[in-house]
N, C-alpha and C positions, 0 to 999 in steps of 0.2 A: 620736550617741554621741561624736563628736569634739568638738562644742561643749561638751557636758556635762563631758567630761574636761578640756578646756582651762580651763573655768571653775573646776573644782575645784583644778587646779594653780595657777592664778592666786591663788585665795583662800588656798591653803596658803602661798604665798610671803609674803603679807601677814600671815598669822597666825604666821609664824616656823617653818614646817616645811621649806621649801626656799628656796634663793636663786635668782638668775637663771641660775646654771649647773647647777642641779639638786642642789647640795650642801645640807647642813643649815646653818641659821643658828643663832644663839644660843638660839633657842626662845622661846616666849611667857613673859614674866615676869608672874606673878600678883601685881601690885602692889595692896595693899589700898586705898591712897588712890585709885587709879584706879577701882576698883570703886565706892567710896563716891561719887566725883565723878559717875560715869556714872549711878548710881542717883538721885543728887540732881537731875541734869539731867532724867532721865526723869520723876521725880516732879513737878518743876516744870512740865514740858510737859503732863503729864496734867491737873494742876490748872488750868493756864492755858487749856487748850483751850476749855472751856465759857465762860470769861470772854471770850475773843476772839470766839467765835461770837455772843455776845449783846450785845457792847459798843455797837453803834450802834442797836439796836432802839428804845431810848427816845427817840432824837432824832426819829424819825418817828411813834412811837406812845408818847406820854407815859404813864407809869405801867407800862410793860412791865418785867417783872422782868429785872434785869441783875446777875448775881453779882458782877461787878467793882465796881459801885457799892456793893453791900452790904458787900463786903470793905473797901473804902476807908473807908466810913462807920464801920466797927467796928474800924478799925486804930489808934484812939487819936488821930487827927487831928481838927481842929476842923470843925464843920459848914460854916463859911464856906469853909474850904479845899476841901471836897468840892464845894460849890456853884460855886466859882470854876473848878475843874477842868472842870466840865461846861459852864458858861456860855461859856468861851473857844472851845469847839468847836461851839456850837449852830448858827450860821448856815452856816459852811462845810460841816458834816456834812449838814445838811438839803439843801444845794444838790447834793451828790453822794451821796445816800443809797444808791442802787442800786449804784454802783461800790464804795462802801465796804462795803456788805453782802457783795458778792462777795469782796472782799479779806479781810474779817475772818472770815467763815465758813470760807473755804478756808484762811486762816491757822491757824485752830483745827485743821483737818484735818491740816495740815502738822506741827503740834506733836505729833500722835499718830503720824504716819507716820515721823517722824525716829527715835525710839527703836526702832520696829519694823525699820527699815532697818538700823540698827546691830546689833541683835540677830541679824538674819538673816545679816549679813556675818560676824560673829564666830562664829556657829554653823555657818557654811558651808552654809546652806540656799540653794543657788544659784537654784533655780527661784523660790522665794518672793522672794528678793532682787531678781531681775530684774523680777518682776511688780509688786512694790511700788515699785521704782525708776521704772517707766514712769508709774505713777499719781502718784508724788511729783513728777516732772518736769512733767507736764501741770498738776498743781495749782499748782506754783510759777508757771508762766507765766500761768495764769488769775488767780491771786491778785495777782500783780504788775501785770497789766493793769488790774485794778480800782484799785490804788494809783496807777498812772500817770494814769488818768483824773481821779482826785481831785486830784493835784498839778497837772495841766494846767489844771483849772478853778479852782484856788485860787492867787491871787497870793501870792508869798512873804511879804509883809507881813501877810496875813490868815491864814496858817497857824497852827496850834496852837503857841503860844510864839514866833511870829515867824519872820523870814526865815532865821535860823541853823538853826532846827529844820527848815525846809523843805529847805534844802541838804543836811542830814544825811539826811533821809528819802529824797531823790532819789538820793543817793549809795548808800545801802543798797539801794535798788531796783535800780539798775544793777549793783551788785556781786553781788546775789543772782542776777539773770538771767544775767550773764556767767559766774559760777562754776558755775551749773547747766549751762549750755551747754558749757563747757569740760570739765566732768566727764563729760557724755554723750559728747563727742568722744573723751575718753581711754578710756572703756570700749569704744567701738566700734572703736578702733584698737589695742586690746590692751595698754593701760597701766593695769592695775587699781590700781597704787599712786597714780598721778596722779588717777585717777577718785576714789579715796578722799579724797585731799587736797582736791580742788575741792569735793566734796559736803560735807565737814566744814566748809569755809570758808563755803559757802552756808548751812549750818545755823547757823553762828556768827552770821552776819548776821541770820538770822531770830530768834535768841535775844535780840536787842536789845529786842524787844517785851515779853516776860515780865519781863526784868530791869528794864526801865524801870518797870513796874508795881510791882515789889518796892521800887524806890527811892522811889516815891511814898509808900509807907508807912513806909520806914525813914529817909529823909532828914529829915522833920520832927522825929524823935526826936533827931537829932544837931544840926541847924541851928536848931531851934525853928520857930515859926510864920512861914512865909515864903510869898510868892505861888507858885503852882504854876509860873508861867513861870520863876521863878528856880530852882526845883528841877529843872526840865527842862534849864536851862542847865548846872547842876552835873552832871547825869547824862550829858549828851552829851560832857562833857570826858573821860570815861574809859570809856564803854561800848565804844568801838571797840577800845581796847587789851585790854579784858577778854575780849571774845568771840573776837577773832582769836588771842589767846594760848591760849584754850581749844581752838580748832580745831587749832592747832599741837601742843599737848600731846597731844591725842587722836590725831593723825596719828603722832606719834612713839611713842606707847604701842602702837599697833596694828601698826606696821611694825618688825619686829625683825631685819631683815636687817643684816648687818655689812658687806656689800659690794654694789655694783651692777655688773654685768658691763659692761666697757668704760669704767668711770670710773676715771681716774687723776688724781693731783694735786688741786688745789683751785682754785675760782674766787674764793675769798675768802682770799688769803694775809694774813699779819699786817699788811703795809703797807696793804692795802686796808681791812681792818677798823679799823686805827688812824686812817686818813683819815676813814672814816665817823663814827667817834666824835668826832673833832675838829670836823667839820662839824655833827654833832648837838649838841655842846656849845655851839657858836656860836648855833645855833637856840634852844637852851634859854635862853641869856643874853638873847637878843632877846625871847623870850616873857615871861621874868620881868620885864624892864623894862616891857613893854607892859601886862601885867596889874597890876603894882604901881602904875601910874599911876591905876588906877581906885579905889584905896582898899580898904576892907574887902571889898567884893564881888569885886573883882579878885583879892584874895589867896585868897578862898575858891575861886574858879574855878581859880586856879593850883595850889592844893594838891590839888583834885579831879583835876587832870590829872597832876601830877608824881608823886604817891605811887604810883598804879598803874603808871605808866610806869617808874619806877625799880625797883619790885619785879619787874616783868617783865624789865627789863634784867638785874638781878642773877641771876634764875633762869636765863635763857638763857645768860648768861655762864658760870655755874657748869656748866651742862649741856655746853656746847661744850668746856669744859676737861676734863671727866671722861669724855667719850665719845671714840670713835675711829671711823675709817672713814666710812661713809655718814651715820651719825647726827651726827657732828661737822660734816660738810659742811653738812647741812641746818640745824642749829642756828646755824652761823656765818652762813650766808646770811640767815636771818631776823634775826639780831642786827644785821647791817650795815644792813638796811632799817629796823629799829626805831630805830636810832641816827639815821637820816636823817629820821625822821618829824617831829621838831621843826623842822628846817630847811625841810622841805616846807611845813609850816604857816606858817612865817614868810614864805615866798615867796608862798604862795597868798593870804594875808590882803590884801595890797594889790591883787592881781588881782580878788578878790571885791569889794573896795571900789570899784574903778573900773569893772570889767566889769558888775557888777550894781547899781552905784550904791547900795551899802550904806554905813551909817555905819561908822566905824572899829571900834567895839566889836563890832557884829554880824558884820562881816567876819572879825574875829579869832576869834570864837567858832565861826563856820562852818568856818574853816580848821583850827582845832584839833580840832573835832568829827569831821572826816573824815580827819585825817592818818594815824593809826595803822591805820585800816581800809583806806585806799588803799595804804599802803606794805606791809601784809601781803598784799594782793592781788598787788602787784608782786613780793614775795618768792616767793610761790607760783608765779608765772609763771616766774621765774628758775630755781627748783627744777625746774619742768617742763622748761624748756629744757636744764637740766643732764642730766636723764634721757634726753631725746630725743637729745641729742648723744652720750651714751654708747651708745645703741642704734645710732646711725649709725656710730660707730667700730667697734662689733662687726660690723655688716653689712659694712663695707668690709674688715675683717680676714678675714672668712669668704670674701668674694669673691676676695681676693688669694690666700688659701690654696688655693682651688679652681682658680685660674688658674695657679698655680705648676707648671711642667712637672716630671714625675717623672724621676728619673735613669734613663739607658738601662740595660737589662739586658745583662749580658755574653753574648757569643755562645758 
């Protein structure tokens, strides 16, 4: 009975019923755009699940039906484009067919479990949420194990769309596993808010797969007939910023607390935020100069990176100005790390170039492709430390109050 009650209290805190001190928060805000976004993501996941589960079958069994190929062939792109998208993966996929089969089939299962988990959390069905959560975690580990075997067997230069794509895939794999593990740890140690944030970030990383498939159909309509490798390079420029922003927006929409017990002041004062923006601006200047040297292709990649980045920056900037308390603190921390993402990529590019012996362009694409995703992970880690520190402050205050001697009673 105690565990069940504790779970319900924790869920009420995140849904806007009580705060960390037992008082009421501002309550759940029924935002229409949030519902639309949640339904759109759920719909995309349900549609993509069978595509993921059947994606690699034709590589081992030619002629096997694959909905993803059918959709791509009927999306208005040229047959040559479809043939190229398949031919680039033929040999590496055949070499690692079984691990990839495990990865893709279980990846499709994860697409279905994610919306179910979010629904059970919002509806406060604690027992269902815990059961599905265990299945989800086991499935993540098994699916990522299959992906790890594929990446280990495939040299970066032979990966689908080259070494930059290999680096991005490996980073997503590590981020997915770590965010799942940290989310489990947060749940077991009594931090449902942090559990929610880490698992939403995990699912954001997983959403890169269906969003990439969407871009295969959409980008040719914008850029014209181009090789699939180039379309993948355009996609990895911004997928990291899109999915991590989605995870942050979902976290803030679900957590309606105005305060967190034991939290005072800020870890991101105006001076720190200003410094992060200056460093980020220097990184943007370096990236602009580097991409511009490539000519038209470099400018396309630069726009694919900068437009989503700037839109995300403006949105978070506005939110941190319009909110107060705990919400402002979290928006500010994420804003600071988002600003640092271009500088991180500028520093990582030469490290990839010399450490992995990549050419300058490939190293730059790899560094930009992982920048926003890694900095969002770092921001979530700092937010977690912020909450953990607040809990420690509260614990010390409680111990100090308990140890304080009572005044002597008069005789």
